[in-house]
One Martini backbone bead per residue (centre of mass of N, CA, C, O) as a GRO file, in nm:
protein
   83
    1MET     BB    1  -5.578   4.574   1.507
    2ALA     BB    2  -5.813   4.662   1.309
    3SER     BB    3  -6.038   4.882   1.245
    4LYS     BB    4  -6.332   4.970   1.185
    5ARG     BB    5  -6.536   5.076   0.969
    6LYS     BB    6  -6.613   5.411   0.844
    7PHE     BB    7  -6.917   5.569   0.783
    8LEU     BB    8  -7.040   5.838   0.625
    9THR     BB    9  -7.256   6.066   0.618
   10LEU     BB   10  -7.394   6.295   0.422
   11GLU     BB   11  -7.335   6.531   0.611
   12GLU     BB   12  -7.030   6.466   0.644
   13ARG     BB   13  -6.957   6.486   0.341
   14VAL     BB   14  -7.032   6.785   0.314
   15LYS     BB   15  -6.830   6.881   0.524
   16VAL     BB   16  -6.580   6.788   0.372
   17ILE     BB   17  -6.619   6.967   0.123
   18SER     BB   18  -6.607   7.238   0.279
   19LEU     BB   19  -6.324   7.201   0.403
   20LEU     BB   20  -6.175   7.171   0.131
   21GLY     BB   21  -6.270   7.454   0.026
   22LYS     BB   22  -6.107   7.607   0.271
   23GLY     BB   23  -5.806   7.436   0.265
   24HIS     BB   24  -5.798   7.170   0.371
   25SER     BB   25  -5.657   6.880   0.422
   26CYS     BB   26  -5.698   6.549   0.383
   27ARG     BB   27  -5.548   6.456   0.639
   28ARG     BB   28  -5.691   6.639   0.843
   29VAL     BB   29  -5.981   6.549   0.792
   30ALA     BB   30  -5.933   6.249   0.844
   31SER     BB   31  -5.835   6.277   1.141
   32ASP     BB   32  -6.089   6.426   1.252
   33LEU     BB   33  -6.292   6.174   1.152
   34GLY     BB   34  -6.149   5.882   1.146
   35VAL     BB   35  -6.028   5.844   0.854
   36GLY     BB   36  -5.922   5.798   0.546
   37LYS     BB   37  -5.772   5.951   0.282
   38THR     BB   38  -5.918   5.794   0.056
   39GLN     BB   39  -6.207   5.867   0.139
   40ILE     BB   40  -6.176   6.171   0.091
   41GLN     BB   41  -6.099   6.149  -0.210
   42SER     BB   42  -6.366   6.013  -0.297
   43ILE     BB   43  -6.548   6.245  -0.216
   44LEU     BB   44  -6.418   6.454  -0.405
   45LYS     BB   45  -6.478   6.293  -0.668
   46ARG     BB   46  -6.810   6.287  -0.574
   47LYS     BB   47  -6.916   6.579  -0.525
   48HIS     BB   48  -7.164   6.614  -0.718
   49GLU     BB   49  -7.332   6.376  -0.620
   50ILE     BB   50  -7.355   6.461  -0.322
   51MET     BB   51  -7.485   6.741  -0.370
   52ASP     BB   52  -7.735   6.636  -0.515
   53GLU     BB   53  -7.843   6.467  -0.282
   54PHE     BB   54  -7.863   6.702  -0.079
   55GLU     BB   55  -8.058   6.883  -0.257
   56GLU     BB   56  -8.280   6.634  -0.268
   57ASN     BB   57  -8.324   6.533   0.030
   58VAL     BB   58  -8.172   6.309   0.126
   59ASN     BB   59  -8.092   6.106   0.359
   60CYS     BB   60  -7.855   6.211   0.601
   61GLU     BB   61  -7.817   5.914   0.748
   62SER     BB   62  -7.693   5.794   0.518
   63LYS     BB   63  -7.404   5.583   0.438
   64ARG     BB   64  -7.514   5.455   0.172
   65PRO     BB   65  -7.563   5.419  -0.142
   66LYS     BB   66  -7.808   5.356  -0.356
   67ARG     BB   67  -7.846   5.077  -0.560
   68GLU     BB   68  -7.922   4.996  -0.873
   69SER     BB   69  -8.054   4.754  -1.030
   70GLU     BB   70  -8.038   4.585  -1.325
   71PHE     BB   71  -8.352   4.462  -1.247
   72ALA     BB   72  -8.572   4.677  -1.158
   73SER     BB   73  -8.812   4.635  -1.352
   74VAL     BB   74  -8.858   4.337  -1.286
   75ASN     BB   75  -8.902   4.370  -0.983
   76ASP     BB   76  -9.155   4.548  -1.007
   77LEU     BB   77  -9.331   4.342  -1.161
   78VAL     BB   78  -9.320   4.117  -0.950
   79HIS     BB   79  -9.441   4.281  -0.722
   80LEU     BB   80  -9.716   4.327  -0.863
   81LEU     BB   81  -9.791   4.024  -0.884
   82VAL     BB   82  -9.784   3.960  -0.575
   83VAL     BB   83  -9.969   4.212  -0.485
   0.00000   0.00000   0.00000
């Protein structure tokens, strides 16, 4: 049976970036953290985005990035009407 998915926190993703910068392999970092190699490669691909979030002091405990809705402006206006 396959194991449950493991989502890394922002702090853990920054740690991954620093380990890869020190010369560790993707496979080694993945096995140390208990995640797949593909997830580590995706973190490396989004390196600049992740570091920007970290520098902006976004919640380090967040496991998934917040996605902006296509209709965010409409949602805000509806919220103002209701409240």
